[in-house]
N, C-alpha and C positions, 0 to 999 in steps of 0.2 A: 368315786370321784377321782379325777386325774389332775395332776399339776406338774409343771416343769420346774425343776430346781436347778438354778445356776448361781454363781457367785464370782467374786474376784474379777470383775470386768477390767478394773484399773484403767478406765478411759483417760486418755491424755498421757499415758506412760511413755517415757523415753528410755530406751535400752541401749546402752553404749553409744549414745548420740543419735540413735535412729528413732524417729517418731513411729509409734505403733498404731496410730489412729486409723490409717487405711486398712490395716490388717484387722483391727477391732470392728470396723464397719462390716467387713466381710464375714466375721464370725456372728455378729448381731443379725445380719441378713439370714444366716442359716437358722438361727433361733426362731426368727419370724416364720421361716418356711416350715419348721417343725410344729409351730403353733397352728399353722394352717392345716397341716396334715392330721395332727393328733387331737386337735380341738380340746385342749385342756381347760379345766375350770379356773385355773389361775397360773400366773407365772411368778415364781419366787426368786428374788435376788438377795442372797444372804451376805450382803456387805461388800465393801471396797468397790463401790460403783465407780468412783474416781480414784486416781492414783495419789492425789494429795488434797488437803483440806480446801485449798483455793485453786480449783482446776482451771485450765485455760479455757477461753471462750469457745474454741473449736471443739473441745470435749463436751462442753455443756450443750452445744448445738447438736452433736451426734446423739447424746442421750435424749434430748428433747424430741428429736425426730423419731427415734426408736420408740419412745413412750407413746407418741401420738399415733404411730402405726399400730402398736399392740392394743392400745386402749380404744381407739376410734374406729380403725378399719377392721381389726380382728376381734374387737369386742371382748377382750380378755382382761380380767382384773390383774393388777400387778401389786404384789406385796413385797416391800423392800425395806432393808434396814441399813444403818450406817456401820461400816467396818472401822478398823483402826486407822485406815488411810483417809477416811472421809471426814469432812467437817460436819459435825452433828447439827449445828445451828443452820448451816447452809442447806442441808437436806430437809430441815424442818420447814423451810419457807413455804407458805401456802398450803401446808398439810391439810388443814381442815377444809379448805376449798377444793383441793384436788380429790379428796375422798368422794366428792359428789360425782367424779368421773371415774371411780373405781381404782384410783391410784392411792394405795395405803402405804405410807412410809413412816418409819420411826427412826429419827436421827438422834434424839436426846434420851438418855436413860431416865426413867421415872419410876416411882413406886407403882403407879397404876399403868400396866402395859397397854400398848395399842393392841386391841383384840379384834380380829376380823372373823365373822361367822359366815360360812358358806354352807349351802344345803344341797343334798342330792336325794335320791329316792329313799335312802336308808336313814336320813335325818341330817343333823348338823355336824359340821367339822369346824372346830375352833382353832384358829391360827393365832398364836401369840408371838408378837414381834419383840425381840430382845436385842437392841442395838449394842454395839461394843462400848464399854466404858472402863476406865482404869479403876482400881479399887479405891483410890482417894475420892473420886467422883461418886462412886457407889456409897461409900461411907457417909458422905455429906447428904446425898439424896435420901438415903434410908435412915439417916439420923441414928446411926448405930456405930459406936466406937469399936465394936468387936469385929467389924469388917476390916480385915488386914490383908486380904488377897482378893483377886478376882473371883476365885472359887467361893470364898465367903459371901461376896456380894451376889453372885448368881444364885447360890443356894438360898440365901435369905430372901432375895427378891421373889423367887419361885414359891417359897414357902408362904409368902404373903398373898399370893394370888388365889382366887376362889375358883379352883379348877374342878370342873364337873367330871369326875372319874368315870361316870357311866356313859360319857360321850367321847367321840373321837377328838384327839387333841394333837396339834402339830406345833412344834416350836421352831422359830427361825432365829438362829443365833450366829455370832461371829466370834469364835473363841478358839484357843488351843485346847482341844478336848482329848483326854487320854482315856483309853479303855484298859481292860484287864488282860486282853488276849493278844494285842498287837502293839507295836511301837509306832508312834506317829512319824510319818515321813515328811520332812520339811524341805524347803527350797531356799536358794540364796536370795531370791527376790522378795521374800516375806520379811516384814519387820518383826523382830522378836518381841513377843508380848508376855514371855513367861520366864524372865530372868530370875534365877533362884527359886523357881517353882511358884512364884507369886501369881503368874498368869495361867497356870494349868488348871483346867476344870475337869473333874471326874464325871464320867457318864452317869454315875450314881445320882447326880442332881436331876436327871431327866426321867425318873421312873414313872411319872404320871403322863408321859407323852407316847403316842404311837409312832411318831416319826419326828426326828430332829434334823432339820435342814441346816447344814453348817457351811460357813465360809471361813476363810483365812488360810488353810493349807491348800497349796496349789495342785497337789496330786489327788486324784480320786482315791478315796479310802474310807473305811468303815470302822470307827472306834468301837462300835457295838452293833448289834442287830438292828437297833432303831436309829442310830446316829450315822449320818452319812455326809461326807464332804463331796460336793460336786466337782471341785477343782476349778482352776482358772480357765478362762476361755481361750487363752493363748499361752505359749511358752514364753516366759519372761526372763530366763537366765539359762546359763549353760547347764546348771544342775537339773534342768527340766527337759533336756533334749530327748530323753527316752520316754517322756510322758505321752500318753494318748489322751488328748483333750476331748471333752464331751460335755453335754448337759444331761441331766437325769430326769427321765419320765417316771413319775411315781403314781401308782394306782392304789388307793386305800379302800379296802373292802368294808362291808358293813360292820364287821367285828374288829376293825382297826388294823388288820393285817395289811402290810404294804409290800407291793411288788415293784421292783426297780428295773429299769432298762436304760442303758447308756446310749445316748444318741450322739454319734461322733461329730466333731467339728473339724472340718478339713481346712487347714490354714491357707491363706493366700500365698504366703511364703513360709516354708518350714524353717525350723531352727535346728542346725545339725553341728556335730563335732567331727572335724576331718583331721586325720593324723597321717603323716607320711612325709616323703621328701618333696621339695618344692616342684621339681620337674614333673614328678608323677601326678601331683595334684593339679598342676596346670594342664596336663595332657588328658585328664579324665573329665573334662568339662562335659556337662549334659545340658542340653537346651531346656529341659523340663525343670531342672533344679539349680541352674547357675545363679538364679536370683534369690535363693534361700539365704537366710541369715546364718553365717558360718562362724564357728569358733575353731581356729586352725592351730594345730600343733605341728611344727616342723621338726623332722628328725635328721636333717642334714648334718653330717659331721664336719664338713668344710665351711668356708666362709660363704655367706649368702648375701648378695647385693640387692638392696631395695626390695625385699620380699613382699612388703605390704602393697607397694605400687604395682608390682607384677601380678599379685593376686587380685587386686581390685580392678585391674584392667580386664579381667575375665569374670571375676566374682565381685560385683560392685557392692555387695552387702556383707563383706567380711567385718565382723564385730570385734573380734579379738585375735591376737597372734602371739604365740609364744614358741620358744625354742626348747626342745626336749633333748638335751645332750648329756651323755654320760660324763660325770665328773669323778675322777679317782678319789678313793677314800683318803689319800694323803695329799690331796690337791692344795690344801691350805696349811700344810706343815712346812716349816722352814728349819730343816734339820742340818743344813749344810753350813759349816762355819765359814767365816771370811777367809781363813787360811786355806781351807779346802777349795773354796771357790777360786782363789788366786792360782791354784795349781791345776785347774781344769781347763781343757781346751773348749772353744765354742761348741764343738761337736759333742763333748762330754756333757756340757751344760744343757744343750738341747735335748739329749737323750734322757738326762735326769728329769728335766721339766716334763717331757712327754710321758715318762713313766708315772709321775705324780698325778698327771691329768687323766691318763687313760688306763692306769693299772696294767700297762703292758709295755713291752719294749718297742721302739720304732722299727719299722721294716727297713731292709737294705735300701729300697727305693726312696723312702722318706729321708734317710740319712744322706744318700747321694744327692737328692734334690736340695737339702739344706746346705751341703758343702758347695754345691753349684751356686747358690745364692750368695754365700759368704765370699766365694771367689770373685763373683761379679761386683760385689760391694768394694772389695779391696782393689780391684782393677779400676 
């Protein structure tokens, strides 16, 4: 059996004032193309379908059109859950009706999970849908005062399921999952759900599953041999500029062994970090990449007039701009007394100020230029 695993669509997301919806449509079109080519038995969306609990109408229209194409034209079942960005009740609307069209969604955490059974020549594969919920919600739903963390809730919920261990089982979840061999790599665009360790879930909770399709972390990574994050479909922060975005094609054999292949997603506009002097950045324009989303760091040592306006004249999608200048280790020390200051010439004060800012003495040319300015002011 084959299925495509994706997550963290974040439809409707705005990054630094830029709507990502057109870029998201471009990524979703590639996912549909992969479905046409690989003919999977299902598409899994492991949470954060939308970027917020009450998404804009434009984002809802995009997801509606995507679902209609996948379900009706491509005849591919969709299994989806709510992530920590989604509105649980919002996603639950029409769930029982939509199941008739092979759209299975679980927005609200419950004791009895949404379970989808698909078959291939080797038998059944059970898909368990586990939407995100905070530990207070889990404690209430499970009616168990011992649930004091998300890990407690996830563990107790799974323990209560009647899992057929002689069959192949897949879990779809949206959590911060930690493994024993590697450290989870996070991104700035993710909402933290594990403050003080309360949100961290150990892979040990998933021992009865052959594959765990995860959402939440935006970089592709594997907490264990069976647990896998597909990552987000786009770069959503500067911390993700080095990520290679993709969806994951999973093939599960008769014995439950899973083979994974990453199918790359090529962005409509890439997100990059550019560092250098303003003149160099402006002169290096490339017609193929000048529309990319840019995070710019300027290294100019002198004054820079209207840098954002100049950059956006050539690169219209500059998201952030910052100056990276060396500041001397004594830049904020005020070790000169008033008496000493009264006995210093303007040249001496300039030289002292320069030394504190640059950790070096001013050049002869700089001193000469300073004295020229002082002379002009006096005249």
